[in-house]
C-alpha positions in Angstrom: 8.5 -42.2 -1.4 12.3 -42.0 -1.8 12.0 -41.7 -5.6 9.6 -38.9 -5.2 12.0 -37.1 -2.8 14.8 -37.6 -5.3 12.7 -36.0 -8.1 12.0 -33.0 -5.9 15.7 -32.7 -4.9 16.8 -32.9 -8.5 14.8 -29.7 -9.2 17.7 -27.6 -7.8 19.1 -27.9 -11.3 16.1 -26.5 -13.1 15.3 -22.8 -13.7 12.8 -21.5 -11.1 10.1 -20.8 -13.8 10.2 -24.5 -14.8 10.7 -25.7 -11.2 7.5 -24.2 -10.1 5.6 -26.1 -12.7 7.4 -29.4 -12.1 6.8 -29.1 -8.4 3.1 -29.3 -9.0 3.2 -32.6 -10.8 1.1 -35.4 -9.3 2.9 -37.5 -6.7 2.5 -40.6 -8.9 4.3 -38.9 -11.7 7.2 -37.9 -9.5 7.5 -41.4 -8.0 7.8 -43.0 -11.4 9.7 -40.2 -13.3 12.9 -41.3 -14.9 14.0 -38.2 -16.7 13.2 -34.4 -16.9 13.9 -33.2 -20.5 14.6 -29.5 -21.3 14.8 -28.6 -25.0 15.1 -25.1 -26.2 11.8 -23.9 -27.7 10.2 -27.3 -27.1 7.6 -28.5 -24.5 8.8 -29.4 -21.0 8.8 -33.3 -21.0 9.1 -36.0 -18.4 9.9 -39.7 -19.0 7.5 -41.8 -16.9 7.9 -45.6 -16.9 9.6 -45.4 -20.3 7.0 -43.1 -21.9 7.3 -39.4 -22.7 4.7 -37.1 -21.3 4.4 -33.4 -21.7 3.9 -31.0 -18.9 1.1 -28.4 -18.9 1.4 -25.0 -17.3 -0.9 -26.1 -14.5 1.4 -29.0 -13.6 -0.7 -31.7 -15.2 0.7 -34.1 -17.9 -0.6 -35.2 -21.3 0.6 -37.5 -24.0 0.0 -35.2 -27.0 1.0 -31.7 -28.2 -1.4 -28.9 -27.1 -1.4 -25.1 -26.8 -1.3 -25.1 -23.0 2.0 -26.9 -22.6 4.9 -25.4 -20.7 7.7 -24.5 -23.2 11.4 -24.2 -22.4 13.0 -20.9 -23.4 16.7 -20.2 -24.1 16.8 -18.3 -20.9 15.4 -21.3 -19.0 18.1 -23.5 -20.4 20.9 -21.0 -19.7 19.7 -20.7 -16.1 19.3 -24.4 -15.6 22.8 -25.0 -16.9 24.2 -22.4 -14.6 22.4 -24.0 -11.6 23.6 -27.5 -12.6 27.2 -26.2 -12.8 27.0 -24.3 -9.5 27.8 -21.2 -11.5 31.2 -22.7 -12.5 31.2 -24.4 -15.9 35.0 -24.9 -15.6 34.6 -27.0 -12.4 32.7 -29.5 -14.5 35.0 -29.5 -17.6 36.0 -33.2 -17.3 32.4 -34.3 -17.0 31.1 -32.1 -19.8 33.7 -33.5 -22.2 31.7 -36.7 -21.7 28.4 -35.0 -22.1 27.1 -34.9 -18.5 27.1 -33.2 -15.1 27.1 -35.2 -11.9 24.2 -34.2 -9.6 23.3 -34.9 -6.0 21.9 -38.3 -4.9 23.3 -40.1 -7.9 21.3 -38.1 -10.5 23.0 -37.1 -13.7 22.3 -34.4 -16.2 23.1 -35.1 -19.9 23.9 -31.9 -21.8 23.7 -31.1 -25.6 25.0 -28.0 -27.2 28.2 -27.0 -28.9 31.3 -28.9 -27.7 34.4 -27.2 -28.8 37.6 -29.0 -29.8 39.0 -28.1 -26.4 36.1 -29.8 -24.7 34.3 -26.6 -23.6 30.4 -26.8 -23.7 28.5 -23.7 -24.7 25.3 -22.7 -26.4 23.4 -25.4 -24.5 20.2 -26.6 -26.4 19.1 -29.6 -24.3 19.4 -30.9 -20.8 18.3 -34.4 -19.7 18.1 -34.9 -16.0 18.2 -38.7 -15.1 16.5 -39.4 -11.8 18.4 -42.1 -10.0 16.1 -44.9 -8.8 16.7 -47.2 -5.9 14.4 -50.2 -6.5 14.7 -53.0 -3.9 14.0 -56.3 -5.5 15.0 -55.1 -9.0 17.5 -57.9 -9.3 15.3 -60.7 -8.0 15.0 -62.1 -11.5 18.8 -62.6 -11.5 19.4 -63.8 -7.9 17.3 -67.0 -8.2 19.5 -68.3 -11.1 22.8 -66.5 -10.4 25.8 -68.8 -10.2 27.9 -66.1 -8.4 30.4 -65.9 -11.3 31.1 -62.9 -13.6 27.8 -61.3 -14.8 27.1 -58.9 -17.7 23.8 -57.0 -17.3 22.7 -56.1 -20.8 19.8 -54.0 -22.1 18.7 -51.0 -24.2 19.2 -47.5 -22.9 16.7 -46.7 -20.2 16.0 -50.4 -19.4 17.3 -50.0 -15.9 20.7 -51.6 -16.0 22.2 -49.4 -13.3 19.1 -49.9 -11.1 19.4 -53.7 -11.4 23.2 -53.7 -10.9 22.7 -51.5 -7.7 20.2 -53.9 -6.3 22.2 -57.0 -7.2 25.2 -55.5 -5.3 23.0 -54.8 -2.3 21.6 -58.3 -2.3 24.8 -60.3 -2.6 26.6 -58.1 -0.2 23.9 -58.6 2.4 24.1 -62.4 2.0 21.7 -63.5 -0.6 24.0 -66.5 -1.2 23.8 -67.5 2.5 26.9 -65.6 3.5 28.1 -62.0 3.3 30.0 -61.2 0.1 32.6 -58.5 -0.2 32.0 -56.2 -3.1 33.9 -53.1 -4.3 32.0 -50.7 -6.4 34.0 -48.6 -8.8 31.6 -45.6 -9.3 32.7 -43.3 -12.1 29.7 -41.0 -12.1 28.2 -41.3 -8.6 25.1 -43.1 -10.0 25.6 -46.5 -8.4 26.2 -45.2 -4.9 24.4 -41.9 -5.1 27.5 -40.1 -3.9 28.1 -36.4 -4.3 31.0 -35.0 -2.3 31.1 -37.4 0.6 28.7 -40.2 1.7 26.4 -42.4 -0.3 22.6 -42.1 -0.4 22.0 -45.5 -1.9 22.1 -48.8 0.0 24.7 -51.0 -1.5 24.8 -53.5 1.3 26.7 -54.1 4.5 29.8 -55.6 3.0 30.4 -53.1 0.1 33.1 -50.6 -0.4 32.8 -47.7 -2.8 35.7 -46.2 -4.8 34.8 -43.0 -6.6 37.0 -42.5 -9.7 36.4 -41.7 -13.4 39.2 -44.2 -14.2 37.6 -47.6 -13.9 40.8 -49.4 -15.0 42.8 -47.8 -12.2 39.9 -48.4 -9.8 39.9 -52.1 -10.5 43.7 -52.3 -9.9 43.3 -50.4 -6.6 40.4 -52.6 -5.5 42.4 -55.8 -6.2 45.4 -54.5 -4.4 43.8 -53.0 -1.3 40.2 -54.2 -0.7 40.4 -58.0 -1.5 36.8 -58.2 -2.8 34.9 -61.2 -3.9 33.2 -59.0 -6.6 34.1 -55.8 -8.4 31.1 -53.9 -9.8 31.0 -51.0 -12.2 29.0 -49.6 -15.1 29.8 -50.3 -18.7 33.3 -51.2 -20.0 34.3 -48.6 -22.5 38.0 -49.1 -23.2 40.7 -51.8 -23.8 42.4 -50.7 -20.6 39.3 -51.5 -18.6 38.9 -54.8 -20.4 42.5 -55.7 -19.5 41.9 -54.9 -15.8 38.7 -57.1 -15.9 40.8 -60.0 -17.3 43.3 -59.5 -14.4 40.4 -59.6 -11.9 39.3 -62.9 -13.4 42.8 -64.3 -13.2 43.0 -63.2 -9.5 39.9 -65.1 -8.7 37.7 -61.9 -8.4 34.3 -61.9 -10.2 33.0 -58.9 -12.1 29.6 -57.4 -12.3 29.1 -54.9 -15.1 26.7 -53.6 -17.7 26.4 -53.2 -21.5 24.1 -51.2 -23.8 22.5 -53.6 -26.3 19.2 -54.2 -28.1 19.5 -58.0 -28.0 21.8 -60.9 -27.2 23.2 -61.0 -30.8 24.5 -57.4 -30.5 26.7 -58.4 -27.6 28.8 -60.6 -30.0 28.7 -58.0 -32.8 30.4 -55.3 -30.7 34.1 -55.7 -30.3 34.4 -54.7 -26.7 31.6 -56.8 -25.4 32.7 -59.8 -27.5 36.2 -59.5 -26.1 34.8 -59.3 -22.6 32.8 -62.5 -23.1 35.7 -64.3 -24.7 38.0 -63.3 -21.8 36.3 -65.9 -19.6 35.5 -63.2 -17.0 31.8 -63.5 -17.7 29.9 -66.7 -17.1 26.3 -65.4 -17.3 24.4 -62.6 -19.0 21.2 -61.0 -17.7 19.1 -59.7 -20.6 16.8 -56.9 -19.5 13.4 -56.4 -21.2 12.8 -53.4 -23.3 9.4 -52.8 -21.6 9.0 -52.0 -18.0 7.5 -54.9 -16.0 9.0 -57.6 -18.3 11.0 -60.5 -17.0 14.8 -60.6 -16.9 16.3 -63.4 -19.0 19.4 -65.0 -17.5 21.5 -67.1 -19.9 24.9 -68.7 -19.8 27.7 -67.7 -22.2 27.5 -71.1 -23.7 23.8 -70.5 -24.6 24.8 -67.2 -26.2 27.3 -68.8 -28.5 25.0 -71.7 -29.3 22.4 -69.1 -30.4 24.9 -67.4 -32.6 25.8 -70.7 -34.3 22.2 -71.4 -35.2 
């Protein structure tokens, strides 16, 4: 039910003409919806359990192109962008330079259009609203084999890395190991905690602290210096500065939980930043998420990863 509520709440960022159609979607679609996609001149689409479905004018969905589909106009996109920005594009400049807008309850809107050299987004042509999901038990496939060291959660885009990381934090914080575990979450986009302004809408456990900052490297340093965690958790490492801080966490005896976009295990060693992360010693296990929903999580050691590379 909570996922359905989040879908409905995310509609504040959609033009009223489209909102009225989306609000009529069946409850089962809303509960399993992962994205709402608006593209200029194209059919209104929703990603449900990894599959794209189109939305008809009557609020029903179909898997094929037809004449009765709800189509997104340029005016719809302009109004949706205005609503997402709260009528102030400049207030979201820093986010838009990275192609997204933070929304309420941990949702996020990806934006495509014309990005100027100065980082100003205009002439918006696409908006992709990601519906944040809180799935209790999503990390069960990790917990049973987790050695409570550094962990890299790897998977293709849309495979649920953030959802799994969120649940893993909740479980270990609440004592899945037999004792409460201190975790500091560095939340750069509000997705892990579901924070918007103040307060968090997601359950990250009883022994978890949340630091909201776009600078994950600085966040790690602050957490080490002030919160004394057993684990520091954050979404994907994207810079050498963040990698350096992770190595410092490892040297200080603090384990790291993070994520990486990858199609398979081999790609982890082909990408410079993830290979450096693994070589740093800060990661002892890797959780490989399945491409298809409902598949099993594969938990392997770093040693297994390098053995596979050598074959």
